[in-house]
C-alpha positions as CSV (number, residue, x, y, z in Angstrom):
1,X,25.1,14.2,11.9
2,X,25.3,17.5,10.0
3,X,22.9,18.0,7.1
4,X,24.0,19.1,3.6
5,X,22.5,21.9,1.6
6,X,18.8,21.4,1.0
7,X,17.8,20.5,-2.6
8,X,14.3,21.7,-3.3
9,X,11.9,18.9,-4.2
10,X,8.1,18.7,-4.7
11,X,6.3,18.0,-1.5
12,X,2.6,17.4,-1.2
13,X,-0.2,17.2,1.4
14,X,-3.5,18.4,2.6
15,X,-4.5,21.5,4.4
16,X,-2.9,21.9,7.8
17,X,-4.7,20.1,10.5
18,X,-7.0,18.3,8.0
19,X,-4.7,15.5,6.8
20,X,-5.9,12.1,7.9
21,X,-3.3,9.8,6.3
22,X,-0.3,9.7,4.0
23,X,1.0,6.6,2.3
24,X,4.3,6.3,0.3
25,X,5.0,4.1,-2.7
26,X,8.5,2.6,-1.9
27,X,9.2,2.0,-5.6
28,X,8.3,5.3,-7.3
29,X,8.0,7.7,-4.4
30,X,4.4,8.6,-5.2
31,X,2.2,9.7,-2.3
32,X,-1.4,9.2,-1.6
33,X,-3.1,11.7,0.7
34,X,-6.5,11.4,2.4
35,X,-7.9,14.5,4.1
36,X,-10.8,15.2,6.5
37,X,-12.8,16.5,3.5
38,X,-13.0,13.0,2.1
39,X,-10.6,13.7,-0.8
40,X,-8.0,11.0,-1.7
41,X,-5.4,12.0,-4.2
42,X,-2.4,10.2,-5.7
43,X,0.5,12.6,-6.3
44,X,3.7,12.2,-8.4
45,X,6.6,13.7,-6.6
46,X,9.5,12.5,-8.7
47,X,9.7,15.8,-10.7
48,X,11.2,19.0,-9.6
49,X,8.6,21.8,-9.1
50,X,4.9,21.5,-8.2
51,X,3.5,18.1,-7.5
52,X,1.4,16.5,-10.2
53,X,-1.9,14.9,-9.6
54,X,-1.9,11.3,-11.0
55,X,-5.3,10.1,-9.8
56,X,-8.2,11.3,-7.8
57,X,-10.2,8.6,-6.1
58,X,-13.9,9.2,-6.8
59,X,-15.2,8.2,-3.4
60,X,-16.6,10.4,-0.7
61,X,-15.8,10.6,3.0
62,X,-12.6,8.6,2.8
63,X,-11.1,8.5,6.3
64,X,-7.9,6.6,5.6
65,X,-5.9,5.4,2.6
66,X,-3.0,3.0,2.2
67,X,-0.9,2.5,-1.0
68,X,0.3,-1.0,-1.7
69,X,4.1,-1.5,-2.4
70,X,3.6,-1.8,-6.1
71,X,2.0,1.6,-6.3
72,X,-0.9,0.3,-8.4
73,X,-3.4,-0.6,-5.7
74,X,-4.9,1.6,-3.1
75,X,-7.1,0.6,-0.1
76,X,-9.5,3.1,1.4
77,X,-11.9,3.0,4.3
78,X,-14.8,5.5,4.6
79,X,-16.5,7.1,7.5
80,X,-19.3,4.5,6.9
81,X,-16.7,1.7,7.4
82,X,-16.7,0.6,3.7
83,X,-13.4,-1.0,2.8
84,X,-12.5,-0.6,-0.9
85,X,-9.6,-1.8,-3.1
86,X,-8.7,0.5,-6.1
87,X,-6.7,-0.5,-9.2
88,X,-5.0,2.7,-10.2
89,X,-3.9,1.8,-13.7
90,X,-5.6,3.6,-16.6
91,X,-7.6,6.8,-16.7
92,X,-10.2,5.9,-14.2
93,X,-9.5,3.8,-11.0
94,X,-11.4,0.5,-10.8
95,X,-12.8,-0.4,-7.5
96,X,-13.7,-3.7,-5.7
97,X,-15.6,-3.6,-2.4
98,X,-13.8,-5.7,0.2
99,X,-16.3,-5.2,2.9
100,X,-19.4,-3.1,3.3
101,X,-18.7,-2.8,7.0
102,X,-15.1,-3.3,8.2
103,X,-16.0,-1.9,11.6
104,X,-14.4,1.1,13.3
105,X,-11.0,1.2,11.6
106,X,-8.2,2.9,13.6
107,X,-5.3,1.7,11.5
108,X,-4.8,0.6,7.9
109,X,-2.1,-0.9,5.7
110,X,-1.7,-2.6,2.4
111,X,0.8,-5.0,1.0
112,X,1.5,-8.5,-0.3
113,X,-1.9,-8.7,-1.9
114,X,-3.7,-8.1,1.4
115,X,-5.2,-5.2,3.3
116,X,-4.7,-5.1,7.1
117,X,-7.1,-3.2,9.3
118,X,-6.9,-2.5,13.0
119,X,-10.0,-1.8,14.9
120,X,-11.1,0.3,17.8
121,X,-12.3,-2.9,19.4
122,X,-8.8,-4.5,19.3
123,X,-9.4,-6.7,16.3
124,X,-6.7,-6.9,13.6
125,X,-7.9,-8.4,10.3
126,X,-6.4,-9.5,7.0
127,X,-8.6,-8.9,3.9
128,X,-7.8,-10.8,0.7
129,X,-9.3,-9.2,-2.4
130,X,-9.7,-12.6,-4.1
131,X,-11.9,-13.9,-1.3
132,X,-13.7,-10.7,-0.3
133,X,-13.6,-11.8,3.3
134,X,-11.3,-11.9,6.3
135,X,-8.8,-14.7,6.3
136,X,-7.1,-14.1,9.6
137,X,-8.1,-12.1,12.6
138,X,-6.3,-11.4,15.9
139,X,-7.9,-10.0,18.9
140,X,-5.7,-7.7,21.1
141,X,-6.8,-6.4,24.4
142,X,-7.2,-2.8,23.4
143,X,-7.5,-0.4,20.5
144,X,-5.2,-1.1,17.5
145,X,-2.9,1.8,17.0
146,X,-0.7,0.7,14.1
147,X,-0.6,-2.1,11.5
148,X,1.9,-3.1,8.7
149,X,2.2,-5.7,6.0
150,X,5.3,-6.5,4.0
151,X,7.6,-9.4,3.2
152,X,5.0,-12.1,3.8
153,X,4.2,-10.8,7.3
154,X,1.5,-8.7,9.1
155,X,2.1,-6.9,12.3
156,X,-0.3,-5.0,14.7
157,X,0.3,-3.0,17.8
158,X,-2.2,-1.8,20.4
159,X,-2.7,1.0,23.0
160,X,-2.0,-1.3,26.0
161,X,1.5,-2.3,24.7
162,X,0.4,-5.6,23.2
163,X,1.3,-6.7,19.6
164,X,0.8,-9.6,17.3
165,X,2.8,-10.8,14.4
166,X,2.0,-13.5,11.9
167,X,3.2,-14.9,8.5
168,X,0.5,-14.4,5.8
169,X,0.7,-18.1,5.1
170,X,-0.5,-18.9,8.6
171,X,-3.8,-18.4,10.5
172,X,-2.0,-18.3,13.9
173,X,-0.8,-14.9,15.1
174,X,2.2,-14.9,17.5
175,X,1.7,-12.6,20.5
176,X,4.7,-10.5,21.3
177,X,5.8,-9.7,24.8
178,X,4.2,-6.4,26.0
179,X,6.0,-3.1,25.5
180,X,6.5,-0.4,28.0
181,X,3.8,1.8,26.5
182,X,1.3,2.0,23.6
183,X,2.7,0.4,20.5
184,X,2.0,3.3,18.1
185,X,4.5,2.4,15.3
186,X,5.2,-0.9,13.6
187,X,7.1,-1.9,10.4
188,X,8.2,-4.9,8.5
189,X,11.0,-5.0,5.9
190,X,10.1,-6.0,2.4
191,X,12.6,-8.9,2.5
192,X,10.7,-10.4,5.4
193,X,13.7,-10.7,7.7
194,X,13.2,-7.9,10.2
195,X,10.3,-6.2,12.0
196,X,10.2,-3.2,14.3
197,X,7.8,-2.0,17.0
198,X,8.0,1.4,18.6
199,X,6.2,2.5,21.8
200,X,5.2,5.6,23.7
201,X,8.2,5.3,26.0
202,X,10.5,6.1,23.0
203,X,11.9,2.6,22.7
204,X,12.2,0.4,19.6
205,X,12.4,-3.4,19.5
206,X,13.8,-5.1,16.5
207,X,12.6,-8.6,15.8
208,X,14.3,-11.3,13.8
209,X,11.8,-13.2,11.6
210,X,14.2,-16.1,10.8
211,X,11.9,-18.5,12.7
212,X,8.3,-17.8,11.7
213,X,6.9,-19.4,14.8
214,X,9.2,-17.7,17.2
215,X,10.1,-14.0,16.4
216,X,13.1,-13.1,18.5
217,X,14.1,-9.7,19.9
218,X,17.6,-8.8,18.6
219,X,17.7,-5.2,19.9
220,X,15.7,-3.0,22.4
221,X,16.9,0.5,22.5
222,X,15.8,4.2,23.0
223,X,15.2,5.6,19.5
224,X,13.5,8.9,20.3
225,X,13.5,11.4,23.2
226,X,9.8,11.2,23.4
227,X,7.1,8.7,22.3
228,X,7.5,7.0,18.9
229,X,4.4,7.5,16.6
230,X,5.7,6.2,13.2
231,X,8.3,3.8,11.9
232,X,9.5,2.4,8.6
233,X,12.1,-0.1,7.5
234,X,13.9,0.1,4.2
235,X,13.2,-2.8,1.7
236,X,16.5,-4.5,2.5
237,X,16.0,-4.0,6.3
238,X,19.3,-2.0,6.7
239,X,17.7,1.4,7.6
240,X,15.1,2.3,10.2
241,X,13.3,5.6,10.3
242,X,11.3,6.5,13.4
243,X,9.1,9.6,13.9
244,X,8.6,11.0,17.4
245,X,6.3,13.5,19.2
246,X,9.4,15.7,19.7
247,X,9.5,17.1,16.1
248,X,12.3,14.7,15.2
249,X,12.6,11.8,12.8
250,X,15.7,9.7,13.5
251,X,17.5,7.6,11.0
252,X,19.2,4.4,12.1
253,X,21.6,1.9,10.5
254,X,20.3,-1.5,11.4
255,X,22.4,-3.5,9.0
256,X,23.5,-5.3,12.1
257,X,20.2,-5.4,13.9
258,X,21.9,-6.3,17.2
259,X,23.9,-3.0,17.1
260,X,21.8,-0.1,15.8
261,X,23.8,3.0,14.9
262,X,22.1,6.4,14.8
263,X,22.9,8.2,11.6
264,X,20.9,11.4,11.6
265,X,18.2,13.5,13.1
266,X,15.7,14.9,10.6
267,X,14.4,18.1,12.2
268,X,10.9,19.2,11.3
269,X,8.8,22.3,11.9
270,X,5.8,20.5,13.2
271,X,5.2,18.9,16.5
272,X,4.5,15.3,15.7
273,X,6.1,13.2,13.0
274,X,3.0,11.2,12.3
275,X,4.2,9.3,9.2
276,X,7.5,8.2,7.7
277,X,8.5,6.0,4.8
278,X,11.3,4.9,2.4
279,X,11.4,4.8,-1.4
280,X,14.0,4.0,-4.1
281,X,15.7,1.4,-1.9
282,X,16.7,3.5,1.1
283,X,17.9,6.6,-0.7
284,X,14.7,8.7,-0.3
285,X,12.5,9.1,2.7
286,X,9.5,11.2,3.7
287,X,8.3,12.6,7.0
288,X,4.9,14.0,7.5
289,X,2.6,15.4,10.1
290,X,-1.0,14.6,10.8
291,X,-1.9,17.7,8.8
292,X,0.8,20.1,7.7
293,X,4.0,19.8,5.6
294,X,5.5,16.6,4.1
295,X,9.2,16.7,3.6
296,X,11.4,14.5,1.2
297,X,14.9,13.6,2.3
298,X,18.0,12.2,0.7
299,X,19.1,9.7,3.3
300,X,21.9,7.8,1.6
301,X,24.4,9.8,3.5
302,X,23.7,11.7,6.7
303,X,20.0,12.5,6.3
304,X,20.4,15.5,4.0
305,X,17.0,17.0,3.4
306,X,15.8,17.1,-0.2
307,X,13.2,19.8,0.3
308,X,10.3,21.0,2.4
309,X,7.4,23.2,1.7
310,X,4.0,24.0,3.2
311,X,1.6,21.5,1.8
312,X,-0.8,22.8,-0.9
313,X,-4.4,22.0,-0.9
314,X,-5.3,19.1,-3.2
315,X,-6.9,20.1,-6.4
316,X,-10.7,19.8,-6.1
């Protein structure tokens, strides 16, 4: 699992200890960052050298932001609980208010034409921009800690180890068997065939989605030395990246989901790998802290790091 020589790439982020969320466009590799000062910025990272600001979202007090898989839509939630959809094409982003009050949002994701929110009260909700209301809600028994949407599915995990998974075509969530600890990381592959849940015990469960009504566990394995706080599946479902509270992100080959193979450890200089993601198929990945640096990695081989740098402050 040795790493090759690092290749310097542009890396972006907010001021250390002020970053609220990072979201990665799996097609272009663009990043959206939302910091505690309410600034939400879309960055181009494909060029060598300093990151380029593509778009600034003209909304104050943004607490979280999530970029849809097409890279053209952004969902934000403010400190006042307003949920907004932004169309990023053109010189000025266009906005559509999804909800004036989406409640106390603790987790946010976007994909497949929906926004998914997880609430402090245990409510997971799907918001469809065309309807301006919630089409599906699921009530878990404690605070929602992670949500995901991809491949025609939505997935939510909660602090008490409970989780719910449902196809976007259905109004009936499927409750998953409880985990050993808080489910702080969830992911769904873009092809809709595989889902992953990671918990505070450091274990990951992989779920086959072949039968929409009965997701089946195909693997349950220790994927980190400490608790898992972030997870991502590549679009084809063949790679899994998990971030832990032990400064490591671990890359796994899950081409055969029943036999996960550990490929590499991506060592970081910060304590908790709070966000991870894939782009360009599974050849590029990012790891980021909840404030601090964001690193880009070439992961087609053994997890060779593309570059890391202390995150600059977003341009005001």
